[in-house]
C-alpha positions in Angstrom: 0.0 0.0 0.0 1.7 3.2 -1.2 0.2 5.4 1.5 2.1 3.6 4.3 5.4 5.2 4.3 7.3 7.8 6.3 7.8 11.1 4.6 11.4 11.8 3.5 13.6 13.4 6.2 10.8 13.3 8.8 13.2 11.6 11.3 15.9 14.1 10.7 13.5 17.0 11.1 12.3 15.6 14.4 15.8 15.2 15.7 16.7 18.8 14.7 13.7 20.0 16.7 14.6 18.0 19.7 11.8 15.4 19.4 12.0 11.6 19.5 11.8 10.5 15.8 9.8 7.4 16.8 7.2 9.3 18.8 7.0 12.0 16.1 5.3 9.7 13.7 4.0 7.0 16.0 0.4 5.7 16.5 -0.2 8.5 19.1 -0.1 11.0 16.3 -2.7 9.1 14.3 -4.9 8.7 17.3 -4.8 12.4 18.1 -5.6 13.4 14.5 -8.5 10.9 14.3 -9.9 12.0 17.7 -9.9 15.6 16.6 -12.2 14.8 13.7 -14.4 12.5 15.8 -14.9 15.3 18.3 -15.5 18.0 15.7 -18.2 20.6 16.5 -19.8 23.3 14.3 -18.1 26.1 16.3 -14.6 24.7 15.4 -15.5 25.1 11.7 -16.7 28.6 12.2 -19.8 30.5 11.3 -22.3 29.0 8.9 -21.8 25.3 9.9 -24.5 25.2 12.7 -27.0 23.6 10.4 -24.7 21.4 8.4 -26.0 17.8 8.6 -22.5 16.2 8.4 -19.5 18.0 9.7 -17.0 15.3 8.6 -17.1 11.9 6.9 -14.5 9.1 7.4 -13.8 6.0 5.5 -11.4 3.7 7.4 -9.8 0.6 5.7 -7.6 -2.0 7.3 -4.4 -3.1 5.4 -1.6 -5.4 6.5 0.5 -2.3 7.3 -2.2 -0.7 9.3 -5.4 1.5 8.9 -5.9 4.3 6.4 -8.5 6.9 7.4 -9.8 9.1 4.7 -11.3 12.3 6.1 -13.6 14.8 4.3 -14.7 17.9 6.2 -17.6 20.2 5.5 -15.3 23.2 5.2 -13.6 21.5 2.2 -10.7 19.9 4.0 -9.4 16.5 2.8 -6.9 14.4 4.6 -5.4 10.9 4.9 -4.4 9.7 8.3 -2.3 6.5 8.7 -2.1 4.4 11.8 1.6 4.1 11.5 1.8 7.9 12.1 2.2 9.2 8.6 -0.4 11.2 6.8 -1.4 14.0 4.4 -3.3 17.1 5.5 -4.7 19.9 3.4 -5.3 18.3 0.0 -8.7 20.0 -0.1 -7.1 23.0 -1.7 -6.9 21.0 -4.9 -10.2 21.8 -6.8 -10.8 18.3 -8.1 -10.3 16.8 -4.6 -12.5 19.5 -3.1 -15.3 18.9 -5.6 -15.3 15.1 -5.1 -15.2 15.6 -1.4 -18.3 17.8 -1.5 -20.1 15.1 -3.5 -19.0 12.4 -1.1 -20.4 14.4 1.8 -23.7 14.9 -0.1 -24.0 11.1 -0.5 -23.3 10.7 3.2 -26.2 13.1 3.9 -28.5 11.1 1.6 -27.6 7.9 3.5 -28.6 9.5 6.8 -31.8 10.8 5.4 -32.9 7.9 3.2 -31.4 4.7 4.8 -30.4 5.8 8.3 -30.2 2.2 9.4 -27.0 1.9 7.4 -25.3 4.6 9.6 -26.8 4.2 13.1 -25.6 6.2 16.1 -22.3 4.8 17.5 -19.9 5.5 20.3 -16.1 5.4 20.2 -15.8 3.6 16.9 -13.0 1.0 16.9 -10.6 0.6 14.0 -11.4 -2.0 11.3 -9.4 -5.1 10.9 -7.4 -6.1 7.8 -9.5 -6.3 4.7 -12.4 -4.5 6.3 -13.8 -1.0 5.7 -16.1 1.2 7.7 -17.7 4.6 7.5 -18.1 7.2 10.3 -20.2 10.3 9.9 -19.6 13.1 12.4 -22.8 15.2 12.8 -23.5 18.1 15.2 -25.3 15.8 17.6 -23.7 12.4 17.4 -21.5 9.9 15.6 -23.1 7.6 13.0 -21.3 4.7 11.6 -21.5 1.5 9.7 -20.3 -1.9 10.8 -17.0 -3.0 9.3 -17.6 -4.7 6.0 -15.3 -6.7 3.8 -13.8 -4.2 1.4 -14.3 -6.6 -1.5 -18.0 -6.8 -0.7 -18.3 -3.0 -0.7 -16.7 -3.0 -4.2 -19.5 -5.2 -5.5 -23.1 -5.2 -4.3 -23.7 -3.5 -1.0 -26.0 -0.8 0.3 -23.0 1.5 0.9 -21.1 0.6 -2.3 -21.8 4.1 -3.8 -20.3 5.7 -0.7 -17.3 3.4 -1.1 -16.8 4.4 -4.7 -17.2 8.1 -3.9 -14.5 7.8 -1.2 -12.2 6.0 -3.5 -12.4 9.0 -5.9 -11.7 11.5 -3.2 -8.6 9.4 -2.2 -7.4 9.1 -5.8 -7.8 12.8 -6.5 -6.0 13.6 -3.2 -3.0 11.4 -4.0 -2.9 12.6 -7.6 -2.7 16.2 -6.4 0.2 15.6 -3.9 3.0 15.1 -6.4 2.1 18.2 -8.3 1.7 20.4 -5.2 5.1 19.2 -3.9 6.7 20.0 -7.2 5.5 23.5 -6.8 7.0 23.7 -3.4 3.7 23.5 -1.6 4.4 20.7 0.9 6.2 20.6 4.2 6.7 17.7 6.6 6.0 18.1 10.3 5.7 15.3 12.9 5.8 12.8 10.0 2.8 14.3 8.3 2.9 16.0 5.0 1.0 19.3 5.2 -0.1 20.5 1.8 0.2 24.3 1.3 0.0 26.2 -1.9 1.1 29.8 -2.1 0.0 32.2 -4.7 -2.6 32.0 -7.4 -3.0 29.0 -9.7 -1.0 29.4 -12.9 -3.0 29.7 -16.3 -1.4 26.4 -17.3 -2.6 24.6 -14.2 -6.0 26.2 -14.5 -6.2 24.9 -18.0 -5.1 21.4 -16.9 -7.7 21.2 -14.1 -10.4 22.5 -16.4 -9.6 19.9 -19.1 -9.7 17.1 -16.5 -13.0 18.3 -15.1 -14.5 18.6 -18.5 -13.5 15.0 -19.3 -15.4 13.9 -16.2 -18.5 15.9 -17.0 -18.6 14.6 -20.6 -18.3 11.0 -19.3 -21.1 11.8 -16.7 -23.4 13.0 -19.5 -22.6 10.0 -21.7 -23.4 7.7 -18.8 -26.7 9.5 -18.0 -27.8 8.9 -21.6 -26.8 5.2 -21.4 -27.7 4.6 -17.8 -29.1 1.0 -18.1 -26.1 -0.2 -20.2 -23.7 1.3 -17.6 -25.6 -0.5 -14.8 -25.5 -3.8 -16.7 -21.7 -3.4 -17.1 -21.2 -2.7 -13.4 -23.4 -5.7 -12.5 -21.3 -8.0 -14.8 -18.0 -6.9 -13.3 -16.2 -9.0 -10.7 -14.5 -6.1 -9.0 -14.3 -2.3 -9.1 -11.3 -2.3 -11.5 -13.1 -4.4 -14.0 -16.2 -2.2 -13.6 -14.1 0.8 -14.5 -12.7 -1.0 -17.6 -16.1 -2.1 -18.8 -17.7 1.3 -18.4 -14.7 3.0 -20.1 -15.0 0.6 -23.1 -18.7 1.2 -23.2 -18.5 5.0 -23.2 -15.2 5.3 -25.0 -13.6 7.3 -22.2 -10.5 6.8 -20.0 -10.7 4.6 -17.0 -10.2 7.6 -14.8 -13.3 9.2 -16.3 -15.2 5.9 -16.0 -14.2 5.7 -12.3 -15.6 9.2 -11.8 -18.9 8.0 -13.5 -19.2 5.2 -11.0 -18.6 7.7 -8.2 -21.4 9.9 -9.5 -23.7 7.0 -9.1 -25.8 6.5 -12.3 -28.7 5.2 -10.4 -29.2 8.5 -8.6 -29.0 10.8 -11.7 -31.9 13.2 -11.8 -32.9 15.6 -14.5 -31.8 18.6 -12.5 -28.4 17.1 -11.8 -27.9 16.2 -15.5 -28.9 19.7 -16.5 -26.6 21.3 -13.9 -23.6 19.3 -15.2 -24.5 19.9 -18.8 -24.4 23.7 -18.1 -21.1 23.4 -16.2 -19.6 21.4 -19.1 -20.8 24.1 -21.6 -19.3 26.9 -19.5 -16.0 25.0 -19.1 -15.8 24.2 -22.8 -16.3 27.9 -23.7 -13.7 29.0 -21.2 -11.2 26.5 -22.5 -11.6 27.4 -26.2 
């Protein structure tokens, strides 16, 4: 699992600052970061979040190396916390990651409203075991969470599969953004955690790149909306999420990344208003890029 690594020079930095390199990126750090999110309240986020139905959403997956916790916050924050002490904080400044995070949170709200039994009230959620995945929703009044489910099952037919796919897209967008941001000098390591910071405005070239990627996703979305039943059949025939992406990509004639975004956008839930909104966004983007 590529996430489970210590960031370069984190031990040296810890020693230079007079801290124990082991403690600097140990499990205690992970526990502290995770607890901050689980204890999040509207006043911590600031004005305007009092009525937000979900303050933060977590997807936690167990791997042989430990647990990876993906965190999406209502203020746009996106982070990855690793139980071995590493992590990435602040990827929500990337527009693609921020947009996918917003959609993931919206899906979480839908679960609470439409199938609340899938995310009942919980207390002090334990970490999932290897090969298991669970979701935790932090609301202003309580924690809601799913029982840990085999990750492979979530990738096939499960009531929370759409939440799983959406989280995968947030995670993929976050990790894709990291290399570019670091190249631009926007990352720093502290306590074994990579803090993503971008200074200055986005360059025209980067704005063009992001717009082109977003347009590809929107075009794939609109293609899928027009061939909804065929897409659903392709997903049903797939043996795993990767095969589903390949089949949908072949069906629509798009890249597998775009197809993966289509699965995240959940064809079953497409409404006329959503399709119209995305069609308008695609039109505006296409005009701006010409």
